[in-house]
Biopython code that builds the backbone (N, CA, C, O; Angstrom):
import numpy as np
from Bio.PDB.StructureBuilder import StructureBuilder

atoms = [
    (1, "MET", "N", (100.322, 90.255, 115.989)),
    (1, "MET", "CA", (101.408, 89.236, 116.271)),
    (1, "MET", "C", (101.891, 88.984, 114.923)),
    (1, "MET", "O", (101.156, 88.872, 113.942)),
    (2, "THR", "N", (103.292, 88.890, 114.915)),
    (2, "THR", "CA", (104.041, 88.577, 113.634)),
    (2, "THR", "C", (104.125, 87.129, 113.537)),
    (2, "THR", "O", (104.296, 86.443, 114.545)),
    (3, "LYS", "N", (104.004, 86.586, 112.267)),
    (3, "LYS", "CA", (104.022, 85.169, 111.965)),
    (3, "LYS", "C", (105.370, 84.841, 111.679)),
    (3, "LYS", "O", (106.012, 85.483, 110.848)),
    (4, "GLU", "N", (105.918, 83.735, 112.408)),
    (4, "GLU", "CA", (107.347, 83.378, 112.124)),
    (4, "GLU", "C", (107.517, 82.605, 110.862)),
    (4, "GLU", "O", (106.665, 81.795, 110.499)),
    (5, "ILE", "N", (108.603, 82.844, 110.191)),
    (5, "ILE", "CA", (108.976, 82.126, 109.081)),
    (5, "ILE", "C", (110.315, 81.465, 109.220)),
    (5, "ILE", "O", (111.008, 81.843, 110.164)),
    (6, "SER", "N", (110.797, 80.510, 108.401)),
    (6, "SER", "CA", (111.998, 79.872, 108.613)),
    (6, "SER", "C", (113.020, 80.606, 107.773)),
    (6, "SER", "O", (112.700, 81.334, 106.834)),
    (7, "PHE", "N", (114.291, 80.376, 108.162)),
    (7, "PHE", "CA", (115.400, 81.031, 107.388)),
    (7, "PHE", "C", (115.315, 80.729, 105.961)),
    (7, "PHE", "O", (115.686, 81.567, 105.139)),
    (8, "GLU", "N", (114.806, 79.480, 105.573)),
    (8, "GLU", "CA", (114.718, 79.028, 104.311)),
    (8, "GLU", "C", (113.562, 79.888, 103.535)),
    (8, "GLU", "O", (113.706, 80.126, 102.336)),
    (9, "ASP", "N", (112.583, 80.280, 104.144)),
    (9, "ASP", "CA", (111.628, 81.155, 103.612)),
    (9, "ASP", "C", (112.274, 82.506, 103.348)),
    (9, "ASP", "O", (112.111, 82.993, 102.229)),
    (10, "PHE", "N", (112.995, 83.172, 104.262)),
    (10, "PHE", "CA", (113.683, 84.390, 103.907)),
    (10, "PHE", "C", (114.546, 84.308, 102.821)),
    (10, "PHE", "O", (114.620, 85.258, 102.042)),
    (11, "LEU", "N", (115.302, 83.161, 102.642)),
    (11, "LEU", "CA", (116.211, 83.052, 101.535)),
    (11, "LEU", "C", (115.503, 83.120, 100.103)),
    (11, "LEU", "O", (116.161, 83.333, 99.085)),
    (12, "LYS", "N", (114.153, 82.929, 100.092)),
    (12, "LYS", "CA", (113.348, 82.881, 98.914)),
    (12, "LYS", "C", (113.147, 84.291, 98.443)),
    (12, "LYS", "O", (112.939, 84.498, 97.248)),
    (13, "VAL", "N", (113.199, 85.288, 99.326)),
    (13, "VAL", "CA", (113.052, 86.711, 98.945)),
    (13, "VAL", "C", (114.308, 87.350, 98.472)),
    (13, "VAL", "O", (115.268, 87.480, 99.232)),
    (14, "ASP", "N", (114.327, 87.745, 97.263)),
    (14, "ASP", "CA", (115.385, 88.318, 96.647)),
    (14, "ASP", "C", (115.346, 89.847, 96.732)),
    (14, "ASP", "O", (114.650, 90.456, 95.919)),
    (15, "ILE", "N", (116.082, 90.540, 97.710)),
    (15, "ILE", "CA", (116.105, 91.965, 97.763)),
    (15, "ILE", "C", (117.349, 92.487, 97.247)),
    (15, "ILE", "O", (118.433, 92.105, 97.688)),
    (16, "ARG", "N", (117.234, 93.346, 96.328)),
    (16, "ARG", "CA", (118.452, 93.989, 95.713)),
    (16, "ARG", "C", (118.379, 95.540, 95.790)),
    (16, "ARG", "O", (117.361, 96.145, 96.127)),
    (17, "ILE", "N", (119.569, 96.132, 95.442)),
    (17, "ILE", "CA", (119.843, 97.518, 95.457)),
    (17, "ILE", "C", (119.720, 98.016, 94.023)),
    (17, "ILE", "O", (120.390, 97.483, 93.139)),
    (18, "GLY", "N", (118.905, 99.000, 93.769)),
    (18, "GLY", "CA", (118.978, 99.475, 92.310)),
    (18, "GLY", "C", (118.856, 100.973, 92.348)),
    (18, "GLY", "O", (118.595, 101.550, 93.404)),
    (19, "THR", "N", (119.050, 101.652, 91.147)),
    (19, "THR", "CA", (118.980, 103.046, 91.000)),
    (19, "THR", "C", (117.794, 103.519, 90.143)),
    (19, "THR", "O", (117.637, 103.021, 89.028)),
    (20, "ILE", "N", (117.026, 104.376, 90.568)),
    (20, "ILE", "CA", (115.825, 104.828, 89.752)),
    (20, "ILE", "C", (116.358, 105.709, 88.735)),
    (20, "ILE", "O", (116.999, 106.721, 89.016)),
    (21, "ILE", "N", (116.076, 105.303, 87.454)),
    (21, "ILE", "CA", (116.518, 106.033, 86.302)),
    (21, "ILE", "C", (115.470, 106.671, 85.561)),
    (21, "ILE", "O", (115.807, 107.433, 84.656)),
    (22, "GLU", "N", (114.154, 106.469, 85.816)),
    (22, "GLU", "CA", (113.088, 107.153, 85.225)),
    (22, "GLU", "C", (111.938, 107.088, 86.085)),
    (22, "GLU", "O", (111.626, 106.069, 86.700)),
    (23, "VAL", "N", (111.282, 108.217, 86.131)),
    (23, "VAL", "CA", (110.059, 108.451, 87.034)),
    (23, "VAL", "C", (108.941, 109.141, 86.163)),
    (23, "VAL", "O", (109.155, 110.163, 85.511)),
    (24, "ASN", "N", (107.838, 108.548, 86.209)),
    (24, "ASN", "CA", (106.727, 109.162, 85.467)),
    (24, "ASN", "C", (105.471, 109.106, 86.377)),
    (24, "ASN", "O", (105.274, 108.241, 87.231)),
    (25, "ASP", "N", (104.607, 110.196, 86.068)),
    (25, "ASP", "CA", (103.295, 110.126, 86.726)),
    (25, "ASP", "C", (102.505, 108.901, 86.273)),
    (25, "ASP", "O", (102.757, 108.318, 85.219)),
    (26, "PHE", "N", (101.510, 108.526, 87.141)),
    (26, "PHE", "CA", (100.726, 107.323, 86.876)),
    (26, "PHE", "C", (99.245, 107.730, 87.141)),
    (26, "PHE", "O", (98.684, 107.424, 88.193)),
    (27, "PRO", "N", (98.634, 108.429, 86.149)),
    (27, "PRO", "CA", (97.332, 108.970, 86.473)),
    (27, "PRO", "C", (96.171, 107.855, 86.544)),
    (27, "PRO", "O", (95.102, 108.029, 87.128)),
    (28, "LYS", "N", (96.536, 106.711, 85.874)),
    (28, "LYS", "CA", (95.562, 105.602, 85.956)),
    (28, "LYS", "C", (95.480, 104.842, 87.190)),
    (28, "LYS", "O", (94.522, 104.092, 87.380)),
    (29, "ALA", "N", (96.449, 104.981, 88.080)),
    (29, "ALA", "CA", (96.486, 104.248, 89.307)),
    (29, "ALA", "C", (95.362, 104.769, 90.301)),
    (29, "ALA", "O", (95.125, 105.975, 90.374)),
    (30, "LYS", "N", (94.770, 103.961, 90.959)),
    (30, "LYS", "CA", (93.598, 104.260, 91.982)),
    (30, "LYS", "C", (94.094, 105.241, 93.034)),
    (30, "LYS", "O", (93.346, 106.138, 93.422)),
    (31, "LYS", "N", (95.299, 105.106, 93.498)),
    (31, "LYS", "CA", (95.799, 106.033, 94.554)),
    (31, "LYS", "C", (97.037, 106.725, 93.860)),
    (31, "LYS", "O", (97.687, 106.133, 92.998)),
    (32, "PRO", "N", (97.319, 107.944, 94.255)),
    (32, "PRO", "CA", (98.425, 108.617, 93.697)),
    (32, "PRO", "C", (99.682, 107.749, 93.700)),
    (32, "PRO", "O", (100.016, 107.152, 94.724)),
    (33, "ALA", "N", (100.407, 107.671, 92.528)),
    (33, "ALA", "CA", (101.526, 106.804, 92.409)),
    (33, "ALA", "C", (102.454, 107.319, 91.311)),
    (33, "ALA", "O", (102.070, 108.139, 90.477)),
    (34, "TYR", "N", (103.783, 106.772, 91.339)),
    (34, "TYR", "CA", (104.614, 107.026, 90.248)),
    (34, "TYR", "C", (104.941, 105.655, 89.608)),
    (34, "TYR", "O", (104.896, 104.621, 90.275)),
    (35, "GLN", "N", (105.257, 105.673, 88.352)),
    (35, "GLN", "CA", (105.853, 104.618, 87.488)),
    (35, "GLN", "C", (107.347, 104.837, 87.582)),
    (35, "GLN", "O", (107.862, 105.881, 87.182)),
    (36, "LEU", "N", (108.085, 103.778, 88.151)),
    (36, "LEU", "CA", (109.414, 103.817, 88.327)),
    (36, "LEU", "C", (110.135, 102.831, 87.398)),
    (36, "LEU", "O", (109.609, 101.741, 87.174)),
    (37, "HIS", "N", (111.355, 103.172, 86.825)),
    (37, "HIS", "CA", (112.120, 102.283, 86.102)),
    (37, "HIS", "C", (113.489, 102.275, 86.778)),
    (37, "HIS", "O", (114.188, 103.288, 86.771)),
    (38, "ILE", "N", (113.896, 101.082, 87.392)),
    (38, "ILE", "CA", (114.954, 100.877, 88.389)),
    (38, "ILE", "C", (116.110, 99.945, 87.646)),
    (38, "ILE", "O", (115.856, 98.862, 87.118)),
    (39, "ASP", "N", (117.265, 100.482, 87.693)),
    (39, "ASP", "CA", (118.539, 99.770, 87.144)),
    (39, "ASP", "C", (118.980, 98.860, 88.166)),
    (39, "ASP", "O", (119.398, 99.311, 89.233)),
    (40, "PHE", "N", (118.928, 97.626, 87.947)),
    (40, "PHE", "CA", (119.535, 96.606, 88.829)),
    (40, "PHE", "C", (120.830, 96.019, 88.230)),
    (40, "PHE", "O", (121.063, 94.824, 88.408)),
    (41, "GLY", "N", (121.662, 96.772, 87.549)),
    (41, "GLY", "CA", (122.978, 96.327, 87.087)),
    (41, "GLY", "C", (122.749, 95.120, 86.018)),
    (41, "GLY", "O", (121.964, 95.222, 85.076)),
    (42, "ASP", "N", (123.461, 94.075, 86.260)),
    (42, "ASP", "CA", (123.555, 92.875, 85.541)),
    (42, "ASP", "C", (122.162, 92.296, 85.360)),
    (42, "ASP", "O", (121.899, 91.613, 84.370)),
    (43, "LEU", "N", (121.254, 92.564, 86.317)),
    (43, "LEU", "CA", (119.951, 91.934, 86.364)),
    (43, "LEU", "C", (118.973, 92.615, 85.444)),
    (43, "LEU", "O", (117.924, 92.076, 85.090)),
    (44, "GLY", "N", (119.356, 93.833, 85.066)),
    (44, "GLY", "CA", (118.507, 94.614, 84.044)),
    (44, "GLY", "C", (117.712, 95.697, 84.702)),
    (44, "GLY", "O", (117.904, 96.020, 85.875)),
    (45, "ILE", "N", (116.813, 96.254, 83.927)),
    (45, "ILE", "CA", (116.023, 97.357, 84.439)),
    (45, "ILE", "C", (114.447, 96.768, 84.662)),
    (45, "ILE", "O", (113.863, 96.109, 83.802)),
    (46, "LYS", "N", (113.990, 97.055, 85.705)),
    (46, "LYS", "CA", (112.678, 96.546, 86.192)),
    (46, "LYS", "C", (111.705, 97.770, 86.430)),
    (46, "LYS", "O", (112.163, 98.814, 86.896)),
    (47, "LYS", "N", (110.452, 97.656, 86.133)),
    (47, "LYS", "CA", (109.486, 98.614, 86.270)),
    (47, "LYS", "C", (108.625, 98.383, 87.622)),
    (47, "LYS", "O", (108.386, 97.248, 88.035)),
    (48, "THR", "N", (108.234, 99.417, 88.198)),
    (48, "THR", "CA", (107.195, 99.230, 89.393)),
    (48, "THR", "C", (106.433, 100.504, 89.514)),
    (48, "THR", "O", (106.787, 101.579, 89.029)),
    (49, "SER", "N", (105.271, 100.265, 90.260)),
    (49, "SER", "CA", (104.391, 101.391, 90.597)),
    (49, "SER", "C", (104.707, 101.582, 92.061)),
    (49, "SER", "O", (104.978, 100.604, 92.756)),
    (50, "ALA", "N", (104.682, 102.799, 92.552)),
    (50, "ALA", "CA", (105.045, 103.142, 93.941)),
    (50, "ALA", "C", (104.188, 104.236, 94.366)),
    (50, "ALA", "O", (104.155, 105.266, 93.693)),
    (51, "GLN", "N", (103.448, 104.100, 95.489)),
    (51, "GLN", "CA", (102.683, 105.100, 96.105)),
    (51, "GLN", "C", (103.497, 105.927, 97.049)),
    (51, "GLN", "O", (103.392, 105.847, 98.273)),
    (52, "ILE", "N", (104.338, 106.749, 96.395)),
    (52, "ILE", "CA", (105.355, 107.475, 97.300)),
    (52, "ILE", "C", (105.204, 108.953, 97.019)),
    (52, "ILE", "O", (106.151, 109.673, 97.333)),
    (53, "THR", "N", (104.197, 109.464, 96.499)),
    (53, "THR", "CA", (103.973, 110.821, 95.914)),
    (53, "THR", "C", (103.949, 111.891, 97.096)),
    (53, "THR", "O", (104.229, 113.070, 96.880)),
    (54, "ASP", "N", (103.618, 111.439, 98.296)),
    (54, "ASP", "CA", (103.468, 112.280, 99.421)),
    (54, "ASP", "C", (104.804, 112.923, 99.828)),
    (54, "ASP", "O", (104.904, 114.110, 100.138)),
    (55, "LEU", "N", (105.810, 112.057, 99.803)),
    (55, "LEU", "CA", (107.159, 112.640, 100.429)),
    (55, "LEU", "C", (108.212, 112.798, 99.379)),
    (55, "LEU", "O", (109.278, 113.319, 99.706)),
    (56, "TYR", "N", (108.022, 112.413, 98.187)),
    (56, "TYR", "CA", (109.002, 112.387, 97.140)),
    (56, "TYR", "C", (108.413, 112.995, 95.794)),
    (56, "TYR", "O", (107.343, 112.618, 95.315)),
    (57, "THR", "N", (109.241, 113.996, 95.221)),
    (57, "THR", "CA", (108.999, 114.569, 93.969)),
    (57, "THR", "C", (109.691, 113.579, 92.863)),
    (57, "THR", "O", (110.546, 112.757, 93.191)),
    (58, "LYS", "N", (109.270, 113.730, 91.630)),
    (58, "LYS", "CA", (109.957, 113.033, 90.593)),
    (58, "LYS", "C", (111.405, 113.333, 90.522)),
    (58, "LYS", "O", (112.212, 112.425, 90.325)),
    (59, "GLN", "N", (111.771, 114.560, 90.672)),
    (59, "GLN", "CA", (113.101, 115.077, 90.642)),
    (59, "GLN", "C", (113.924, 114.460, 91.751)),
    (59, "GLN", "O", (115.054, 114.027, 91.526)),
    (60, "ALA", "N", (113.380, 114.419, 92.911)),
    (60, "ALA", "CA", (114.100, 113.836, 94.047)),
    (60, "ALA", "C", (114.357, 112.361, 94.012)),
    (60, "ALA", "O", (115.311, 111.849, 94.597)),
    (61, "LEU", "N", (113.434, 111.660, 93.274)),
    (61, "LEU", "CA", (113.596, 110.217, 93.063)),
    (61, "LEU", "C", (114.617, 109.803, 91.957)),
    (61, "LEU", "O", (115.112, 108.676, 91.943)),
    (62, "LEU", "N", (114.868, 110.623, 91.164)),
    (62, "LEU", "CA", (115.690, 110.294, 89.929)),
    (62, "LEU", "C", (117.060, 110.152, 90.491)),
    (62, "LEU", "O", (117.480, 110.978, 91.302)),
    (63, "ASN", "N", (117.823, 109.071, 90.069)),
    (63, "ASN", "CA", (119.107, 108.659, 90.484)),
    (63, "ASN", "C", (119.231, 108.257, 92.005)),
    (63, "ASN", "O", (120.333, 108.079, 92.525)),
    (64, "LYS", "N", (118.031, 108.122, 92.696)),
    (64, "LYS", "CA", (118.117, 107.641, 94.112)),
    (64, "LYS", "C", (118.242, 106.071, 94.154)),
    (64, "LYS", "O", (117.567, 105.405, 93.369)),
    (65, "GLN", "N", (119.052, 105.494, 95.012)),
    (65, "GLN", "CA", (119.174, 104.063, 95.245)),
    (65, "GLN", "C", (118.126, 103.668, 96.157)),
    (65, "GLN", "O", (117.908, 104.300, 97.190)),
    (66, "VAL", "N", (117.399, 102.536, 95.776)),
    (66, "VAL", "CA", (116.466, 101.888, 96.641)),
    (66, "VAL", "C", (116.529, 100.507, 96.742)),
    (66, "VAL", "O", (117.161, 99.860, 95.906)),
    (67, "SER", "N", (115.860, 99.897, 97.809)),
    (67, "SER", "CA", (115.914, 98.514, 98.024)),
    (67, "SER", "C", (114.541, 97.996, 97.376)),
    (67, "SER", "O", (113.514, 98.671, 97.437)),
    (68, "ALA", "N", (114.601, 96.816, 96.786)),
    (68, "ALA", "CA", (113.425, 96.283, 96.180)),
    (68, "ALA", "C", (113.387, 94.753, 96.095)),
    (68, "ALA", "O", (114.380, 94.126, 95.724)),
    (69, "ILE", "N", (112.277, 94.173, 96.427)),
    (69, "ILE", "CA", (112.198, 92.698, 96.119)),
    (69, "ILE", "C", (111.937, 92.482, 94.526)),
    (69, "ILE", "O", (111.017, 93.024, 93.914)),
    (70, "ILE", "N", (112.914, 91.588, 93.949)),
    (70, "ILE", "CA", (112.809, 91.576, 92.424)),
    (70, "ILE", "C", (112.249, 90.280, 91.992)),
    (70, "ILE", "O", (112.120, 90.075, 90.785)),
    (71, "ASN", "N", (111.864, 89.284, 92.949)),
    (71, "ASN", "CA", (111.394, 87.959, 92.535)),
    (71, "ASN", "C", (109.981, 87.632, 92.703)),
    (71, "ASN", "O", (109.553, 86.480, 92.771)),
    (72, "PHE", "N", (109.248, 88.732, 92.770)),
    (72, "PHE", "CA", (107.728, 88.574, 92.923)),
    (72, "PHE", "C", (107.166, 88.353, 91.302)),
    (72, "PHE", "O", (107.794, 88.823, 90.354)),
    (73, "LYS", "N", (106.110, 87.705, 91.159)),
    (73, "LYS", "CA", (105.490, 87.511, 89.919)),
    (73, "LYS", "C", (105.096, 88.896, 89.482)),
    (73, "LYS", "O", (104.625, 89.629, 90.352)),
    (74, "PRO", "N", (105.226, 89.372, 88.225)),
    (74, "PRO", "CA", (104.685, 90.665, 87.729)),
    (74, "PRO", "C", (103.098, 90.796, 88.171)),
    (74, "PRO", "O", (102.302, 89.859, 88.232)),
    (75, "ARG", "N", (102.837, 92.155, 88.457)),
    (75, "ARG", "CA", (101.569, 92.371, 88.854)),
    (75, "ARG", "C", (100.928, 93.558, 88.056)),
    (75, "ARG", "O", (101.485, 94.648, 87.922)),
    (76, "GLN", "N", (99.706, 93.236, 87.543)),
    (76, "GLN", "CA", (99.184, 94.276, 86.543)),
    (76, "GLN", "C", (98.417, 95.251, 87.435)),
    (76, "GLN", "O", (97.543, 94.863, 88.211)),
    (77, "ILE", "N", (98.796, 96.606, 87.291)),
    (77, "ILE", "CA", (98.171, 97.740, 87.968)),
    (77, "ILE", "C", (97.764, 98.655, 86.944)),
    (77, "ILE", "O", (98.568, 99.348, 86.321)),
    (78, "ALA", "N", (96.463, 98.668, 86.752)),
    (78, "ALA", "CA", (95.767, 99.470, 85.631)),
    (78, "ALA", "C", (96.464, 99.035, 84.310)),
    (78, "ALA", "O", (96.413, 97.838, 84.029)),
    (79, "ASN", "N", (97.065, 99.829, 83.530)),
    (79, "ASN", "CA", (97.571, 99.476, 82.297)),
    (79, "ASN", "C", (99.216, 99.273, 82.327)),
    (79, "ASN", "O", (99.950, 99.373, 81.345)),
    (80, "PHE", "N", (99.565, 99.009, 83.487)),
    (80, "PHE", "CA", (101.049, 98.959, 83.768)),
    (80, "PHE", "C", (101.431, 97.584, 84.480)),
    (80, "PHE", "O", (100.723, 97.076, 85.350)),
    (81, "SER", "N", (102.553, 97.070, 84.045)),
    (81, "SER", "CA", (103.004, 95.722, 84.660)),
    (81, "SER", "C", (104.091, 96.151, 85.690)),
    (81, "SER", "O", (105.102, 96.759, 85.337)),
    (82, "SER", "N", (103.823, 95.788, 87.040)),
    (82, "SER", "CA", (104.801, 96.075, 88.034)),
    (82, "SER", "C", (105.626, 94.816, 88.222)),
    (82, "SER", "O", (105.075, 93.737, 88.443)),
    (83, "GLU", "N", (107.011, 94.952, 88.132)),
    (83, "GLU", "CA", (107.823, 93.746, 88.082)),
    (83, "GLU", "C", (108.712, 93.600, 89.376)),
    (83, "GLU", "O", (109.427, 92.618, 89.571)),
    (84, "CYS", "N", (108.601, 94.677, 90.255)),
    (84, "CYS", "CA", (109.409, 94.535, 91.513)),
    (84, "CYS", "C", (108.569, 95.345, 92.683)),
    (84, "CYS", "O", (107.576, 96.008, 92.381)),
    (85, "LEU", "N", (108.975, 95.255, 93.846)),
    (85, "LEU", "CA", (108.379, 95.865, 95.037)),
    (85, "LEU", "C", (109.363, 96.641, 95.715)),
    (85, "LEU", "O", (110.208, 96.065, 96.401)),
    (86, "VAL", "N", (109.350, 98.009, 95.593)),
    (86, "VAL", "CA", (110.252, 98.982, 96.297)),
    (86, "VAL", "C", (109.745, 98.892, 97.792)),
    (86, "VAL", "O", (108.560, 98.858, 98.121)),
    (87, "LEU", "N", (110.831, 98.859, 98.641)),
    (87, "LEU", "CA", (110.596, 98.784, 100.042)),
    (87, "LEU", "C", (110.496, 100.033, 100.734)),
    (87, "LEU", "O", (111.286, 100.940, 100.471)),
    (88, "GLY", "N", (109.563, 100.167, 101.628)),
    (88, "GLY", "CA", (109.371, 101.442, 102.476)),
    (88, "GLY", "C", (108.774, 101.105, 103.661)),
    (88, "GLY", "O", (108.451, 99.938, 103.881)),
    (89, "VAL", "N", (108.557, 102.128, 104.581)),
    (89, "VAL", "CA", (107.968, 101.977, 105.873)),
    (89, "VAL", "C", (107.011, 103.215, 105.907)),
    (89, "VAL", "O", (107.284, 104.313, 105.422)),
    (90, "TYR", "N", (105.797, 102.867, 106.579)),
    (90, "TYR", "CA", (104.886, 103.976, 106.695)),
    (90, "TYR", "C", (105.243, 104.756, 107.935)),
    (90, "TYR", "O", (105.501, 104.132, 108.965)),
    (91, "ASN", "N", (105.277, 106.074, 107.914)),
    (91, "ASN", "CA", (105.710, 106.951, 109.043)),
    (91, "ASN", "C", (104.498, 107.146, 109.818)),
    (91, "ASN", "O", (103.440, 106.592, 109.522)),
    (92, "GLU", "N", (104.671, 108.096, 111.022)),
    (92, "GLU", "CA", (103.544, 108.188, 111.896)),
    (92, "GLU", "C", (102.319, 108.960, 111.146)),
    (92, "GLU", "O", (101.191, 108.957, 111.639)),
    (93, "GLU", "N", (102.615, 109.612, 109.933)),
    (93, "GLU", "CA", (101.485, 110.254, 109.275)),
    (93, "GLU", "C", (100.888, 109.355, 108.172)),
    (93, "GLU", "O", (100.019, 109.766, 107.403)),
    (94, "GLY", "N", (101.384, 108.139, 108.134)),
    (94, "GLY", "CA", (100.798, 107.211, 107.034)),
    (94, "GLY", "C", (101.418, 107.437, 105.706)),
    (94, "GLY", "O", (100.790, 107.076, 104.710)),
    (95, "LYS", "N", (102.614, 108.009, 105.577)),
    (95, "LYS", "CA", (103.160, 108.249, 104.296)),
    (95, "LYS", "C", (104.403, 107.298, 104.227)),
    (95, "LYS", "O", (105.071, 107.006, 105.219)),
    (96, "VAL", "N", (104.633, 106.871, 103.036)),
    (96, "VAL", "CA", (105.772, 105.932, 102.824)),
    (96, "VAL", "C", (107.037, 106.617, 102.792)),
    (96, "VAL", "O", (107.210, 107.596, 102.066)),
    (97, "VAL", "N", (108.057, 106.082, 103.651)),
    (97, "VAL", "CA", (109.391, 106.534, 103.607)),
    (97, "VAL", "C", (110.213, 105.344, 103.003)),
    (97, "VAL", "O", (110.078, 104.203, 103.445)),
    (98, "LEU", "N", (111.085, 105.653, 101.957)),
    (98, "LEU", "CA", (111.788, 104.544, 101.363)),
    (98, "LEU", "C", (112.903, 104.068, 102.080)),
    (98, "LEU", "O", (113.604, 104.864, 102.705)),
    (99, "LEU", "N", (113.174, 102.737, 102.061)),
    (99, "LEU", "CA", (114.337, 102.182, 102.661)),
    (99, "LEU", "C", (115.464, 102.259, 101.721)),
    (99, "LEU", "O", (115.291, 101.930, 100.548)),
    (100, "GLN", "N", (116.639, 102.681, 102.158)),
    (100, "GLN", "CA", (117.749, 102.805, 101.235)),
    (100, "GLN", "C", (119.159, 102.595, 102.096)),
    (100, "GLN", "O", (119.225, 102.682, 103.322)),
    (101, "ALA", "N", (120.111, 102.342, 101.336)),
    (101, "ALA", "CA", (121.527, 102.153, 101.920)),
    (101, "ALA", "C", (121.994, 103.469, 102.236)),
    (101, "ALA", "O", (121.760, 104.483, 101.577)),
    (102, "SER", "N", (122.771, 103.376, 103.446)),
    (102, "SER", "CA", (123.400, 104.655, 103.883)),
    (102, "SER", "C", (124.607, 105.135, 103.054)),
    (102, "SER", "O", (125.012, 106.282, 103.239)),
    (103, "LYS", "N", (125.192, 104.358, 102.177)),
    (103, "LYS", "CA", (126.211, 104.659, 101.300)),
    (103, "LYS", "C", (125.962, 103.980, 99.917)),
    (103, "LYS", "O", (125.289, 102.954, 99.811)),
    (104, "PRO", "N", (126.543, 104.613, 98.874)),
    (104, "PRO", "CA", (126.233, 104.013, 97.486)),
    (104, "PRO", "C", (126.777, 102.585, 97.408)),
    (104, "PRO", "O", (127.819, 102.219, 97.953)),
    (105, "ILE", "N", (125.951, 101.805, 96.663)),
    (105, "ILE", "CA", (126.242, 100.325, 96.446)),
    (105, "ILE", "C", (126.047, 100.088, 95.035)),
    (105, "ILE", "O", (125.234, 100.754, 94.395)),
    (106, "LYS", "N", (126.809, 99.097, 94.470)),
    (106, "LYS", "CA", (126.655, 98.703, 93.178)),
    (106, "LYS", "C", (125.340, 98.239, 92.827)),
    (106, "LYS", "O", (124.818, 97.400, 93.561)),
    (107, "ASN", "N", (124.714, 98.670, 91.791)),
    (107, "ASN", "CA", (123.268, 98.211, 91.402)),
    (107, "ASN", "C", (123.341, 96.799, 91.220)),
    (107, "ASN", "O", (124.279, 96.266, 90.628)),
    (108, "GLY", "N", (122.273, 96.111, 91.763)),
    (108, "GLY", "CA", (122.083, 94.609, 91.716)),
    (108, "GLY", "C", (122.589, 93.913, 92.867)),
    (108, "GLY", "O", (122.295, 92.728, 93.027)),
    (109, "GLU", "N", (123.341, 94.545, 93.711)),
    (109, "GLU", "CA", (123.836, 93.837, 94.914)),
    (109, "GLU", "C", (122.608, 93.363, 95.791)),
    (109, "GLU", "O", (121.620, 94.075, 95.971)),
    (110, "GLN", "N", (122.746, 92.223, 96.266)),
    (110, "GLN", "CA", (121.793, 91.480, 97.051)),
    (110, "GLN", "C", (121.773, 91.890, 98.578)),
    (110, "GLN", "O", (122.883, 91.997, 99.098)),
    (111, "VAL", "N", (120.781, 92.109, 99.287)),
    (111, "VAL", "CA", (120.577, 92.469, 100.586)),
    (111, "VAL", "C", (120.621, 91.164, 101.347)),
    (111, "VAL", "O", (119.862, 90.255, 101.010)),
    (112, "ASN", "N", (121.414, 91.026, 102.293)),
    (112, "ASN", "CA", (121.520, 89.836, 103.131)),
    (112, "ASN", "C", (121.133, 89.954, 104.486)),
    (112, "ASN", "O", (121.203, 88.980, 105.236)),
]
sb = StructureBuilder()
sb.init_structure("model")
sb.init_model(0)
sb.init_chain("A")
sb.init_seg("    ")
for serial, (resi, resn, name, xyz) in enumerate(atoms, 1):
    if name == "N":
        sb.init_residue(resn, " ", resi, " ")
    sb.init_atom(name, np.array(xyz, "f"), 0.0, 1.0, " ", f" {name:<3s}", serial, name[0])
structure = sb.get_structure()
């Protein structure tokens, strides 16, 4: 069962569109992952770790626009500080499929 939240709770979550500008392997992660650098326009570049190696190559991710929550507290993952959370959905095989806009959007735009 899904726990209900208020609209005010939803407004606290800052979801933005950004473009992946750098992708690196992350061998120190417990599960296979990439280190991503994402350009959020005027909001700057944020780093994150993402367990998306099953369906995405580094080359396929470069310059891809993604949706991410940018107002979480930074989280230390091994020797890397993750500053945002890229959004995705697990498919039937348990692999993450990234959520993204159907058309190009200016980096930093907020999802409403």
